[in-house]
Structure formats: structure tokens, C-alpha cells
C-alpha positions as CSV (number, residue, x, y, z in Angstrom):
1,X,-102.1,-137.1,-100.1
2,X,-104.5,-139.2,-102.1
3,X,-105.7,-142.5,-100.6
4,X,-107.9,-145.1,-102.1
5,X,-110.8,-147.5,-101.3
6,X,-111.2,-150.5,-103.7
7,X,-114.4,-152.4,-103.7
8,X,-114.8,-155.7,-105.6
9,X,-118.2,-157.2,-106.3
10,X,-117.3,-160.7,-107.1
11,X,-118.7,-162.0,-110.5
12,X,-120.7,-158.9,-111.4
13,X,-121.6,-158.7,-115.1
14,X,-121.3,-155.1,-116.4
15,X,-124.7,-155.4,-118.2
16,X,-126.4,-155.8,-114.8
17,X,-125.2,-152.4,-113.6
18,X,-128.1,-149.9,-113.9
19,X,-130.1,-147.5,-111.8
20,X,-132.7,-150.1,-110.9
21,X,-130.5,-153.0,-109.8
22,X,-127.3,-151.1,-108.6
23,X,-128.3,-147.5,-108.0
24,X,-125.1,-146.6,-106.0
25,X,-122.7,-148.1,-108.5
26,X,-124.6,-146.6,-111.4
27,X,-124.3,-143.2,-109.8
28,X,-120.6,-143.6,-109.1
29,X,-120.0,-144.8,-112.7
30,X,-121.8,-141.7,-114.0
31,X,-119.7,-139.4,-111.7
32,X,-116.3,-141.0,-112.5
33,X,-114.6,-142.9,-115.3
34,X,-116.2,-146.2,-116.4
35,X,-114.1,-148.5,-118.5
36,X,-116.3,-149.9,-121.2
37,X,-113.7,-152.4,-122.4
38,X,-112.6,-153.9,-119.1
39,X,-111.9,-157.7,-119.1
40,X,-110.9,-160.5,-116.8
41,X,-107.9,-162.9,-117.3
42,X,-108.0,-166.5,-118.4
43,X,-109.1,-168.7,-116.8
44,X,-111.8,-166.3,-115.5
45,X,-111.8,-167.7,-112.0
46,X,-111.6,-165.9,-108.7
47,X,-108.3,-167.3,-107.4
48,X,-106.7,-166.6,-110.7
49,X,-108.2,-163.1,-110.9
50,X,-107.3,-162.1,-107.4
51,X,-103.5,-162.6,-107.9
52,X,-103.7,-161.0,-111.3
53,X,-105.3,-157.9,-109.7
54,X,-102.9,-157.7,-106.7
55,X,-99.7,-158.3,-108.6
56,X,-100.5,-156.6,-111.9
57,X,-99.5,-159.8,-113.8
58,X,-101.4,-162.4,-115.7
59,X,-101.4,-166.1,-114.5
60,X,-98.3,-167.0,-116.5
61,X,-96.4,-164.4,-114.4
62,X,-97.7,-164.9,-110.9
63,X,-98.3,-168.7,-111.2
64,X,-101.8,-169.2,-109.8
65,X,-103.4,-170.9,-112.8
66,X,-106.7,-172.2,-111.6
67,X,-109.2,-172.4,-108.8
68,X,-108.7,-176.2,-108.7
69,X,-105.4,-177.6,-110.0
70,X,-102.9,-180.4,-109.8
71,X,-99.4,-179.9,-108.5
72,X,-97.5,-183.1,-108.2
73,X,-94.8,-181.5,-106.1
74,X,-97.3,-180.3,-103.5
75,X,-99.9,-183.1,-103.5
76,X,-99.4,-185.9,-106.0
77,X,-102.4,-187.9,-105.0
78,X,-105.1,-185.2,-105.1
79,X,-106.3,-181.9,-106.6
80,X,-105.6,-178.7,-104.7
81,X,-108.5,-176.3,-104.0
82,X,-107.1,-172.8,-103.7
83,X,-110.1,-171.6,-101.6
84,X,-108.4,-173.4,-98.7
85,X,-105.5,-171.7,-97.0
86,X,-103.8,-175.1,-96.4
87,X,-103.8,-175.9,-100.1
88,X,-102.4,-172.4,-100.9
89,X,-99.6,-172.9,-98.4
90,X,-99.0,-176.4,-99.8
91,X,-98.3,-174.8,-103.1
92,X,-96.0,-172.3,-101.5
93,X,-93.8,-175.2,-100.3
94,X,-92.6,-173.4,-97.2
95,X,-92.4,-169.9,-98.7
96,X,-94.7,-167.1,-97.7
97,X,-96.8,-167.4,-100.8
98,X,-97.0,-169.4,-104.0
99,X,-97.2,-166.2,-106.0
100,X,-94.1,-165.4,-108.0
101,X,-94.6,-161.6,-108.1
102,X,-94.9,-159.0,-105.3
103,X,-98.3,-158.0,-104.1
104,X,-99.7,-154.5,-103.8
105,X,-99.0,-154.4,-100.0
106,X,-95.3,-155.3,-100.7
107,X,-95.1,-152.4,-103.2
108,X,-96.6,-149.9,-100.9
109,X,-94.6,-150.8,-97.8
110,X,-91.2,-149.4,-98.9
111,X,-92.9,-146.0,-99.4
112,X,-94.3,-146.1,-95.9
113,X,-97.8,-146.8,-97.1
114,X,-100.2,-149.3,-95.7
115,X,-102.7,-151.8,-97.2
116,X,-105.7,-153.4,-95.5
117,X,-107.9,-156.2,-96.7
118,X,-111.5,-157.0,-95.6
119,X,-112.9,-160.0,-97.4
120,X,-116.2,-161.7,-97.5
121,X,-114.8,-164.3,-99.9
122,X,-112.9,-167.5,-99.2
123,X,-109.9,-167.7,-96.8
124,X,-107.6,-168.9,-99.7
125,X,-108.6,-165.9,-101.8
126,X,-107.9,-163.6,-99.0
127,X,-104.4,-165.1,-98.5
128,X,-103.6,-164.6,-102.2
129,X,-104.8,-161.0,-102.1
130,X,-102.6,-160.1,-99.1
131,X,-99.9,-162.8,-98.6
132,X,-97.4,-160.6,-96.8
133,X,-99.9,-159.3,-94.2
134,X,-98.1,-161.1,-91.3
135,X,-94.6,-160.0,-92.3
136,X,-95.7,-156.4,-92.8
137,X,-97.8,-156.2,-89.7
138,X,-100.8,-155.2,-92.0
139,X,-104.5,-155.8,-91.5
140,X,-106.0,-158.8,-93.3
141,X,-109.5,-160.1,-92.2
142,X,-111.7,-162.7,-93.9
143,X,-115.2,-163.9,-92.9
144,X,-113.8,-167.5,-92.6
145,X,-111.1,-166.3,-90.2
146,X,-111.8,-167.5,-86.6
147,X,-108.7,-168.0,-84.6
148,X,-106.2,-165.3,-85.6
149,X,-105.4,-162.1,-83.7
150,X,-107.2,-160.1,-86.4
151,X,-110.3,-162.3,-85.9
152,X,-110.3,-161.6,-82.2
153,X,-109.8,-157.9,-82.9
154,X,-112.9,-157.8,-85.2
155,X,-115.0,-159.9,-82.8
156,X,-114.2,-157.7,-79.9
157,X,-115.2,-154.6,-81.9
158,X,-118.3,-155.9,-83.8
159,X,-119.3,-159.3,-82.5
160,X,-119.3,-162.7,-84.2
161,X,-119.3,-163.1,-87.9
162,X,-122.6,-164.3,-89.3
163,X,-122.8,-167.8,-90.8
164,X,-122.4,-168.4,-94.5
165,X,-125.5,-168.4,-96.6
166,X,-126.6,-168.6,-100.2
167,X,-127.1,-165.7,-100.9
168,X,-124.3,-164.6,-98.6
169,X,-125.9,-161.3,-97.8
170,X,-125.3,-161.3,-94.0
171,X,-121.6,-161.7,-94.5
172,X,-121.4,-159.1,-97.2
173,X,-123.1,-156.6,-94.9
174,X,-120.9,-157.5,-92.0
175,X,-117.7,-157.2,-94.1
176,X,-118.9,-153.7,-95.0
177,X,-119.2,-152.9,-91.3
178,X,-115.7,-154.2,-90.6
179,X,-114.3,-151.8,-93.2
180,X,-116.4,-148.7,-92.2
181,X,-116.7,-149.1,-88.5
182,X,-113.3,-150.6,-87.7
183,X,-110.6,-150.6,-90.4
184,X,-111.0,-147.1,-91.8
185,X,-111.4,-145.2,-88.5
186,X,-108.9,-147.3,-86.5
187,X,-106.2,-148.4,-89.0
188,X,-106.6,-145.6,-91.6
189,X,-104.9,-147.5,-94.4
190,X,-103.6,-145.6,-97.4
191,X,-105.2,-148.3,-99.6
192,X,-108.1,-150.6,-98.5
193,X,-109.7,-153.4,-100.4
194,X,-113.2,-154.7,-99.6
195,X,-113.9,-158.0,-101.4
196,X,-117.6,-158.8,-101.5
197,X,-118.7,-162.3,-102.3
198,X,-121.9,-161.2,-103.9
199,X,-123.4,-161.4,-106.4
200,X,-121.1,-164.4,-107.2
201,X,-122.6,-166.7,-104.5
202,X,-126.1,-165.9,-105.5
203,X,-125.3,-166.2,-109.2
204,X,-123.9,-169.7,-108.7
205,X,-126.7,-171.1,-106.5
206,X,-129.8,-169.1,-107.4
207,X,-129.3,-168.1,-111.0
208,X,-128.4,-164.8,-112.6
209,X,-131.8,-163.1,-112.5
210,X,-133.5,-164.9,-109.6
211,X,-135.2,-162.7,-107.0
212,X,-132.8,-163.8,-104.3
213,X,-129.9,-162.9,-106.6
214,X,-131.2,-159.4,-107.3
215,X,-131.7,-158.9,-103.5
216,X,-128.1,-160.0,-102.9
217,X,-126.8,-157.7,-105.6
218,X,-128.8,-154.8,-104.1
219,X,-127.3,-155.5,-100.7
220,X,-123.8,-155.4,-102.1
221,X,-124.6,-152.1,-103.9
222,X,-125.9,-150.7,-100.6
223,X,-122.6,-151.5,-98.9
224,X,-120.9,-149.5,-101.7
225,X,-123.4,-146.7,-101.1
226,X,-122.4,-146.5,-97.4
227,X,-118.7,-146.4,-98.4
228,X,-119.2,-143.5,-100.7
229,X,-121.3,-141.7,-98.1
230,X,-118.5,-142.3,-95.6
231,X,-115.9,-140.9,-98.0
232,X,-118.0,-137.9,-98.8
233,X,-118.3,-137.0,-95.1
234,X,-114.5,-136.9,-94.6
235,X,-112.7,-133.6,-94.4
236,X,-110.3,-134.9,-97.1
237,X,-113.0,-136.4,-99.2
238,X,-111.6,-134.8,-102.4
239,X,-108.4,-136.8,-101.8
240,X,-110.1,-140.2,-101.4
241,X,-110.5,-142.2,-104.6
242,X,-112.9,-145.1,-105.0
243,X,-112.2,-148.0,-107.4
244,X,-115.0,-150.5,-108.0
245,X,-114.3,-153.7,-110.0
246,X,-115.5,-157.2,-110.6
247,X,-113.1,-160.0,-111.2
248,X,-115.1,-161.9,-113.9
249,X,-118.6,-162.1,-115.3
250,X,-121.0,-165.1,-115.5
251,X,-122.9,-167.2,-118.0
252,X,-125.8,-169.4,-117.2
253,X,-124.7,-173.0,-117.0
254,X,-126.6,-175.3,-119.3
255,X,-125.6,-178.9,-119.7
256,X,-123.7,-179.8,-116.5
257,X,-121.3,-182.6,-117.1
258,X,-118.2,-184.4,-115.7
259,X,-115.2,-184.3,-118.1
260,X,-113.4,-187.0,-116.0
261,X,-116.4,-189.4,-116.5
262,X,-116.6,-188.6,-120.2
263,X,-112.9,-189.4,-120.6
264,X,-113.3,-192.6,-118.6
265,X,-116.2,-193.7,-120.8
266,X,-114.0,-193.1,-123.8
267,X,-111.4,-195.5,-122.4
268,X,-109.0,-193.1,-120.8
269,X,-107.7,-193.7,-117.2
270,X,-108.8,-190.4,-115.8
271,X,-108.8,-189.4,-112.1
272,X,-108.3,-186.6,-109.6
273,X,-104.7,-187.5,-108.6
274,X,-101.8,-189.3,-110.3
275,X,-102.5,-192.8,-108.8
276,X,-101.0,-195.9,-110.4
277,X,-104.2,-196.5,-112.4
278,X,-104.5,-192.9,-113.6
279,X,-103.0,-191.4,-116.7
280,X,-105.0,-188.1,-116.9
281,X,-105.7,-185.9,-113.9
282,X,-108.8,-183.7,-114.5
283,X,-109.7,-180.6,-112.5
284,X,-113.4,-179.7,-112.9
285,X,-114.1,-176.2,-114.0
286,X,-115.6,-174.1,-116.8
287,X,-112.3,-174.7,-118.5
288,X,-111.0,-178.0,-117.0
289,X,-107.3,-178.6,-116.8
290,X,-105.8,-182.0,-117.8
291,X,-102.4,-183.1,-116.5
292,X,-100.9,-186.1,-118.4
293,X,-98.7,-188.8,-117.1
294,X,-97.2,-189.0,-120.6
295,X,-97.7,-186.2,-123.1
296,X,-97.8,-188.8,-125.9
297,X,-101.4,-189.3,-124.8
298,X,-102.3,-185.8,-125.9
299,X,-103.2,-186.5,-129.5
300,X,-105.7,-189.2,-128.5
301,X,-107.4,-186.9,-126.1
302,X,-107.5,-184.1,-128.6
303,X,-109.0,-186.5,-131.2
304,X,-111.7,-187.5,-128.7
305,X,-112.6,-184.0,-127.7
306,X,-112.8,-182.9,-131.4
307,X,-115.7,-185.3,-131.9
308,X,-117.8,-184.0,-128.9
309,X,-120.5,-181.4,-129.7
310,X,-120.1,-179.8,-126.3
311,X,-116.3,-179.2,-126.7
312,X,-114.7,-175.9,-127.6
313,X,-111.1,-175.5,-128.8
314,X,-108.3,-177.2,-126.9
315,X,-105.6,-175.1,-125.3
316,X,-102.1,-176.3,-124.5
317,X,-99.2,-175.2,-122.4
318,X,-96.9,-176.6,-125.1
319,X,-98.8,-177.0,-128.4
320,X,-95.9,-179.0,-129.8
321,X,-97.2,-182.1,-128.0
322,X,-100.1,-182.1,-130.5
323,X,-100.3,-182.1,-134.3
324,X,-100.0,-178.6,-135.7
325,X,-103.2,-176.6,-135.4
326,X,-104.8,-178.9,-132.8
327,X,-104.5,-176.6,-129.9
328,X,-104.3,-172.9,-129.1
329,X,-101.3,-171.8,-127.0
330,X,-102.0,-170.8,-123.4
331,X,-99.1,-168.4,-123.7
332,X,-101.1,-166.3,-126.2
333,X,-103.6,-165.6,-123.3
334,X,-100.8,-164.9,-120.8
335,X,-101.7,-168.1,-119.0
336,X,-98.8,-170.5,-119.6
337,X,-96.8,-171.4,-116.4
338,X,-95.0,-174.4,-115.1
339,X,-98.0,-175.2,-113.0
340,X,-100.4,-175.0,-115.9
341,X,-102.2,-178.1,-117.1
342,X,-100.8,-179.8,-120.2
343,X,-104.1,-179.3,-121.8
344,X,-107.1,-177.1,-121.0
345,X,-110.5,-178.0,-122.4
346,X,-113.1,-175.4,-123.2
347,X,-116.9,-175.7,-123.7
348,X,-118.8,-174.5,-126.7
349,X,-121.1,-171.7,-125.4
350,X,-123.9,-169.8,-126.9
351,X,-124.9,-166.2,-127.2
352,X,-128.6,-167.2,-126.7
353,X,-130.4,-165.4,-123.8
354,X,-131.3,-167.3,-120.6
355,X,-134.6,-167.3,-118.9
356,X,-133.9,-163.8,-117.5
357,X,-133.0,-162.3,-120.9
358,X,-129.3,-162.2,-120.2
359,X,-127.1,-163.3,-123.1
360,X,-124.8,-166.3,-122.6
361,X,-125.1,-170.0,-121.8
362,X,-122.5,-172.7,-121.7
363,X,-121.9,-176.3,-120.6
364,X,-119.7,-176.7,-117.5
365,X,-118.0,-179.1,-115.2
366,X,-118.5,-178.1,-111.5
367,X,-119.9,-180.7,-109.1
368,X,-121.1,-178.1,-106.6
369,X,-123.0,-175.8,-109.0
370,X,-126.5,-176.7,-110.0
371,X,-127.5,-176.9,-113.7
372,X,-128.9,-173.4,-114.5
373,X,-126.7,-171.7,-112.0
374,X,-124.2,-169.1,-113.0
375,X,-120.7,-170.2,-114.1
376,X,-117.4,-168.7,-115.1
377,X,-113.9,-169.6,-115.9
378,X,-114.0,-169.9,-119.7
379,X,-113.7,-167.6,-122.7
380,X,-117.3,-166.7,-123.2
381,X,-117.7,-162.9,-123.6
382,X,-120.1,-162.8,-120.6
383,X,-117.4,-164.5,-118.4
384,X,-114.6,-162.1,-119.5
385,X,-116.5,-158.8,-119.3
386,X,-115.9,-157.0,-116.0
387,X,-116.9,-153.9,-114.2
388,X,-114.3,-151.2,-113.7
389,X,-115.1,-147.7,-112.3
390,X,-112.7,-145.1,-110.9
391,X,-114.0,-142.1,-109.2
392,X,-112.8,-139.3,-107.0
393,X,-109.3,-138.0,-106.3
394,X,-107.5,-137.3,-109.6
395,X,-109.8,-139.5,-111.7
396,X,-111.8,-137.6,-114.3
397,X,-115.5,-137.4,-114.0
398,X,-118.4,-138.2,-116.3
399,X,-116.3,-140.3,-118.7
400,X,-116.6,-143.6,-120.5
401,X,-113.1,-144.7,-121.4
402,X,-112.6,-146.9,-124.4
403,X,-109.1,-148.0,-123.5
404,X,-108.5,-151.7,-123.4
405,X,-108.1,-152.8,-119.7
406,X,-108.0,-155.9,-117.7
407,X,-107.4,-156.8,-114.0
408,X,-103.6,-156.4,-114.3
409,X,-103.9,-152.7,-115.2
410,X,-105.8,-151.7,-112.1
411,X,-103.0,-151.8,-109.5
412,X,-100.5,-150.1,-111.9
413,X,-103.1,-147.3,-112.2
414,X,-103.4,-147.0,-108.5
415,X,-99.6,-147.0,-108.0
416,X,-99.3,-144.3,-110.7
417,X,-101.9,-142.2,-108.8
418,X,-99.8,-142.6,-105.6
419,X,-96.6,-141.6,-107.4
420,X,-95.0,-145.1,-107.2
421,X,-93.4,-147.2,-109.9
422,X,-94.8,-150.3,-111.6
423,X,-91.6,-152.1,-112.5
424,X,-92.0,-155.8,-113.1
425,X,-95.7,-155.6,-113.8
426,X,-97.3,-156.7,-117.0
427,X,-100.2,-154.3,-116.6
428,X,-99.8,-150.6,-117.2
429,X,-101.5,-147.5,-115.8
430,X,-104.8,-146.7,-117.4
431,X,-104.1,-143.1,-118.5
432,X,-107.7,-142.7,-119.7
433,X,-108.6,-142.5,-116.0
434,X,-106.8,-139.2,-115.6
435,X,-107.0,-137.5,-119.0
436,X,-109.2,-137.8,-122.1
437,X,-106.0,-137.4,-124.1
438,X,-104.8,-140.7,-122.7
439,X,-107.8,-142.6,-124.0
440,X,-107.6,-144.5,-127.2
441,X,-110.0,-147.0,-128.7
442,X,-108.5,-150.5,-128.9
443,X,-107.5,-152.3,-132.0
444,X,-109.9,-155.2,-132.6
445,X,-109.0,-158.5,-134.3
446,X,-110.3,-162.0,-134.7
447,X,-107.9,-164.9,-134.1
448,X,-108.5,-168.4,-135.5
449,X,-108.8,-171.3,-133.0
450,X,-109.0,-175.0,-133.5
451,X,-112.3,-176.7,-134.3
452,X,-114.0,-173.9,-136.2
453,X,-113.8,-171.3,-133.4
454,X,-112.4,-167.8,-133.3
455,X,-111.3,-165.6,-130.5
456,X,-112.3,-161.9,-130.6
457,X,-109.6,-159.8,-129.0
458,X,-108.3,-156.3,-128.5
459,X,-104.8,-154.8,-128.4
460,X,-103.8,-151.4,-127.2
461,X,-101.3,-151.1,-130.1
462,X,-100.2,-153.2,-133.0
463,X,-98.0,-156.1,-131.7
464,X,-99.1,-155.5,-128.1
465,X,-100.5,-158.2,-125.8
466,X,-104.1,-159.3,-126.5
467,X,-107.1,-158.7,-124.3
468,X,-109.5,-161.6,-125.0
469,X,-113.0,-160.4,-125.5
470,X,-114.9,-163.6,-126.3
471,X,-114.7,-167.0,-128.0
472,X,-117.4,-168.0,-130.6
473,X,-117.9,-170.4,-133.4
474,X,-116.5,-169.0,-136.7
């Protein structure tokens, strides 16, 4: 029976995959099916992308709407940071998970199949990728995990986890060892996911093309190479598929700012929690969320943002709180949920090349990322474009698929491969992975947005859901 190893290279831009920088991934892409039109979700942030991957649903379905967000029911006085397990659990309000759709592990379990997660990312992201691990008795390990039984198990087998670094190469390499030397031989899961935090960490802190970044990217690629070598050495190698993906891309951040401070200077009472002297809660991001005490304030905020040269179009959970044509609906992006911000601001990016010749720069609001560091979360084409390669098992070889795809389509494709259903998922199996006859070029369209911007998008069929490709000035 076919089994699968999934490998995520957090933040990898597809235009950085080549024989020089990522030789193992480039070779795997040439040998399997590469999806040329693979995209992230919006906002293109990791803890929005991970639930979208693992549930096969967009944010409006699973309910994780931002890396940093405000949830008055969970924490009325502060922002929640979903990289922290305690904040993820606060959102769950006593439930197992804040996600409102079942995860991959929960879909595999009734069929007697197992799922294992090895993560070099944050503890919060690991919890969102495998929320039911405890209930299912399944393997979930994260580099930030220190006190659990799984952490003790890994420490006994391989020694202590290396400290965090920027780049995070030591932890990436150690996570690869946990998968190859412990999880695959001892637990033998039907599906395993290895989440590598590079090149994302290096992109953020060192810049997209810095020597340290390229070294970190090469280290992540070498982990992939060792996984493929392990697979090829197994007696059932022909039945082991490998899926490689990234959750989002990156732009080079140019023009670091603080939207909360800008709003305060304009006279709005903005803060990071709904205190008595705060009317607007602002969550910093590449697409900052704004939660309003009174939605009657929305037109004033929209009017202010419309005068700012750094501002892109405004998005809204309910566009009816603004004059007609003032905001683009989050629902059109699959991102409207009860937890969503009332308004989501965007930044006006550029297609200009950065100092390393990589296209894409944009202003951003992120206190812990330096100006010139990589950034993601918005609708720039470089943030939305992702890597997606499927190789081995029943996947066809030597193919470049044109079918529109995003993160929500990956697990449905995996379940289809395993003979399992995909009921309740928004995503659908990518049939181009199995048969050339299943491949169809997407329908392209341009959608008007407020403020003189347009959204380039794809659809699989007329009237189908849109796959955002990139926002630009009209």
C-alpha cells in the first residue's frame, strides 16, 4: 500500500528552486510532477497556511485567520500570538483545537492509518498541524517541545535539541534526523510530515539572497536529499510518495512601519487590546487586521488609509460597514470568518527587483523583522506563489502541471491517493498529479479592487472559487 512523506520548506519562493541552490529539490521536481500554478491562501502567513494545508479548507472554513489576531472572547486585553501553544489553546476555549474542520490525522485514523509530525517550526504551528495527536496516540514532535513524553522519547534516542538560531540550520538538520533515524524506522507512519523552518527564518532575518540564507536553504535541501535517499533504499520504495511544498513565498520588506502608530497620529485611539481608551485594535502584519469597537468608525479609517501612499486596497469581513466600493470582501478570498478582523489593511508593493535581483518589495508592519528582511502575509505575487512537487508512488513523472492549486488541494490529493474520501473539504484532488488528461490550464481573470488596484486570479472553471495570483496597481 502506498505511503507518503511530506516535506515543507517554510517560505520557499518557487523562483529560487534550481540546480545550484536546491539541487535535490530541483531533481525531485524534474522526476515528478511540479505544479507551476501553486498558490498560498490569504493571509499568506504560516499559522493560517498550516491549518489550510492540514484541513483542506481556507481560513474562512477552519477559523485560523492570522498569525497575530484579536479574539475578545479569549483575551479581550491583548493580541493572541498563534506561535504560542497557550494562545492557540486560549482560542480553543477548552476544546481540543480552535480549528473548525478535522485534520489529516483525524481523517486517516478511522481507516486505521497513522500520521506523524516532526516540526522545526513553532510550537503553536505544530499544534495546529496535528491537534488530535494526544487523543489519537499519534506522534507529534516540535523543536520547542521540552517536557512532553515525545520530547523525552526523542531526547533518549538522539540527544538534546540544538538551540534556536538565525539561520535555524542546526534545528532543521536535527529535525531531519528525528524523522529519518527515529520516526520512520520506529513508528512507520502511513503519512509523515516534516516541517522545516528554513528558508523562512533566514529570509526574515538575513534577507532573501544573503550568503547565510543560501546556506540555510542548501541545508534544508540536503535534508530533503537524505529523505529521498532513504526512500529509494527501502524495499517498497516504489510505493512511497514524496510531496514537497512551501506554505507561502516572500517579498523583500521595504519601508517598515507601524500601522497602529500611524492611526494614532491621525487621531484614532488605536491599541493592541480593547482597553477603555482604545477604539481600534491593530495586529501588526504584512496585512494588518483592525478590530473596531464600533463599526461606525470604519468609513473614517477607510478615508484615512485612502490618502496614504503606502496603503493598498482595504479588505472587509462585512463590506456593508463601508460606502459601496470602499473595500474588497474577505469572503471572495475564502478568508471571512467570525474571528476575522473587521478591516484588513494591505500595503502597496512593487514588482521591482531587490538587491539580489529577486522581484518584489513591499512595506510591512512587523516589529521583529528588520527593514530589508523577507516578509509575507499579503497579496503580492511573490508572497502567494508556492512550491508544490509530487513524486513517486502513483504520481506521474517528468511533468509540469498547469492546473490551479493551493494549499487546500494537497491533502485531498493525498487522501485520493490513499483511497479515502474528501467530504467537507474545500480543496479537491489535483488530478494532474496522476494523469495528463486531468490537467487543464486555469482560467485567468483580473478583478477590480478599491483605490486603483486589481487582483490577478485564476479559476479552475467558470464560476469556481478564485485562486489569487497577485495584487498590483491597475
